[in-house]
Residue, then its C-alpha position, 0 to 999 in steps of 0.5 A: m500374476e493375476e494378483e498383480e494384473g488386478g492391482k489397485v495401482r493400475v486403476l489409480i495410475e490410469n486415472a491420474t494420467t488421463s487428465i488434461e490438467p498441468e498437475v497430477d490430482p493430489r488425491l490420486l497421487k496420495a492414493i498411489k503412494s499409499v498403495v505402493r508403500y506397503s506392497d513391493s509387488e504393487l511398487r514393481l507393477a507401478a514401475r512397469i505400468l509407468m514405463d509403458l505409459m511413457k511410450r504413449e504417443h502423447s506428451q501430456v500422458r508422458y508429462l503426468t507419468l513423469l511427475i508420478i515417477d519423480e514422486l516415487f523416485m524420491r521416496s522409494k529405494l526399490f523404485r529407484a533401482l527399478v527406474v535406473e535399470n531403464l534410465d536410458q529409455l526414460l531419458t529418451l522418451s522424456v527428453g527426446f535427444r535421439i533423432r528417431s525418437s522425438l517427442p510426440p505432440p502437442e508441441n507446447v506440452a512437449i517443451v514443458l516435458r523436456k524442461k521438467a525431465i532435465e530438471f528432474l535429472e539434475k535433482w536426482n543427480s545431486s541427491f542420488g548421483v553418488h550411489y547410482k552410476q547411471i544417473r551420473l553418466g546420463f547427467d554428464y552426457l546431456k550436459n557436457t556432450l549434448k550441451y543441454q542447459f540445466p537450471n542449476l537448481q543446486e547452485t541457485a539454492t546455495r546462492l539463496e541460502q547464502q543470501r539468507r544467511e547474510r541477511e540474518r547476520k546483518t540483522k543480528k548485527i543491527l539488533l546487537n548495536k541497538f541493544k548496546n545503545l539501549g543499555n547505554n541510554f536506558a537510565s536517561i530514557k527512564e528518567e525522561i519518561q518518568s519526568t514526563i509522567d510526573e508533569i502529566g500527573e501534576c496537570l491532571e491534579i490541577v484540572r481535576p475537580k476538587e471533590e468534597g468528602v460527601p458520603l454517598c446516600p444509599l438508594d431506597d427501594e424506589d430508586m432501586e426499582e427505578f434503576h433496576s433495568y440494565e439500560f437505565r443503569q448504563l445510562h446512569l453510569h454514563a451520566l456520572e462519567e460525563g459529570e466527572k470529565v473536565h471541559e476546557n475553558s478560559e481558566n484552564k486553557v493554559v493547563f490544557d495546552a501544556l497537557r497536549e504538548l506533554y501528551k504528544i511527548l508521551v505518545k512518542h515515548l510509547a512508540a520508542v518503548q515498544e520498539g525497544v521491547l521488540v529489539l529485546v525480544k529479537v536480539e540473540l545473546t550468549d547471556n540473557r540475564s541483562r536482556d531479561s532485566y531490561l525487558k522487564e523494566f521496559i514492559d513496566i514502563r510501557n504499562n505505566i505509560q499506557s495507564v497514564k495515557k488512559k487517565c488523560e483520555e478518561a479525564g475528558c481531554t480529547l487529546s488523540n483527535t487534537v494531536n491529529h488536527e494540530e499536526e495538519d494545521f499550518w499557522e501563519e503569523g500576520k496582521i489581518e486587514t479589515t476591508e471597507g465591507g467589514s470583512s477581514s482578508l486572510p493571507s492564503n497560499k491557495p488559489g481561491g481567496l477566503a472571505v472571512a466575516s468579522t474576526p475576534k480581536e484575540v485571534q486576529g494576530r494568529l490564524p490557521k490557513r485552513y480557517d473555516n468560516p460557516k459564512r464563507q460559502d455565502n460571501e464567496s463571489d466569482g472574483s474570489k477565485r482569482l489571485s487578488c492584489e488587494g487586502g492581504g496582498n503586497n501593495s508595496d510592489p506596483l509592478r506585481s500588482k500590474l502584472l497580476a491585473e493583466a495576467p490571463e486565467v489559465n486552466w490547470s493542466t499537466h503542461l504547467a508542471s514543466w512550465g519554463s523547463k528547458r531540460d530533456v526528459l527520459a522516455n518510458h522504458r517501453g519505448l515510444e517507437v516500439e510501444s505495444h510491440w516486442g522489440r529492443v528498447d533504449q533505456d537511455a532514450v530521451i525526448p529533447a526539450e524542443k519536442i517537450a515544448e511542442l507537445n506541451l503547446q496548449a491550444t485555446v478556443y477563442k471565446e467571443k465576447q457576448v454583446e447584447i443585440q438590440p431588438c429590430r423594432a421595424p414597423l410591421s403590417n399589424g402596426k407593431f414593431c418587430p421584436g426580433k434580435r437575431l438578424e438572420n430571422l428578421p422580417i422583410s421589412w428590415t431591408y426596407y427599413t434599413q434602405r430608408 
């Protein structure tokens, strides 16, 4: 008895249940399980101490004690037998279903304690209810007699498992269909990729400089000393690489254009091949021989594409940046008209016009909308911020020109998004009438079009036209004229002057 009273488990349980945290300290819980694992006497002592702590008039102590009971209950058969003997008392102290034994304060922790006790009882019944009659009777009494709402963890877990299996089944079916399509189209895909690679190789052969078979002279001692430093060697190698790169000019422009288009196609092929490799890795088949052969072929094709792509980049063709820029550019076919000032006006869909200086004749037929001119900032004026009917505009419609000339300038606002709209608008899900309050919200509530028009009514401040005020020029006593321009601050001579 003295050995039991001086057990380590008593100190550990006391320290674990005197905390104000919502969970038991993991280190103390691990120490408790380690102590009771190898000693039945310590386990019996722990069961007696835990039942005594459940009688404390504090819900926080009972809550932490119940968490420790659940951990030991799920792991020890002896502990389950000891707890089942006093299951009625445990449920009374944790659920508080008897009138004379309600749960102690604090109330918020008591609510959590009751909820957790009901959850643990359902879990115990699903795991060990077959072996312990007391657990089955307690679960049936709380659920069917007292009508307590259980979380139905088993049904929820079963439903989630069924959903997971259904998702896996659909995924396997999709992968199997992709694998079949991949096998049917493998020959055509391989042929198309090889054709693109061959065309890129021909373009690279054309733009690559013709090297004559000049033998390289070995470096003498002085040259070796000159390039002895690591930095000098790296600089020398970098200079050689720059010399081998091919730069675009007027002679090879057509070849570079074709190379860019082929590069785009090659990048798309690479993405498709990588997707095919991913499908082959994930698909599950009864016979993996066909999958392994396809996977080997796709890996070889991917490596070949990556090597060709690297050759294009090493040849000095900055195709990666060019592709991104060309995809962002929007081209517009149109004739550029030259104004009297010698500048060209470009058709643009943006609110601000672009004043472009003299344009070369070879690019006048086809220019991007985002044409950047270094002198554009200097040539822009206040009038270029308005829509102009001259230059690149449509002069064949005089009515449109007249309306644009008379149209006022309106600052951009959110009301322009619903300009001229006559339809109702759904209210937000929080509700306009119960905003920042708890209450019922009508999901189908709408704001009438008349109310939207009233809310979007824009108020503008009248700006008086500035008129230059002439100086007063009334004679003063010193023989000079009054230079004042503000009428309210003019001298007294102004009254005399106006009366005369």
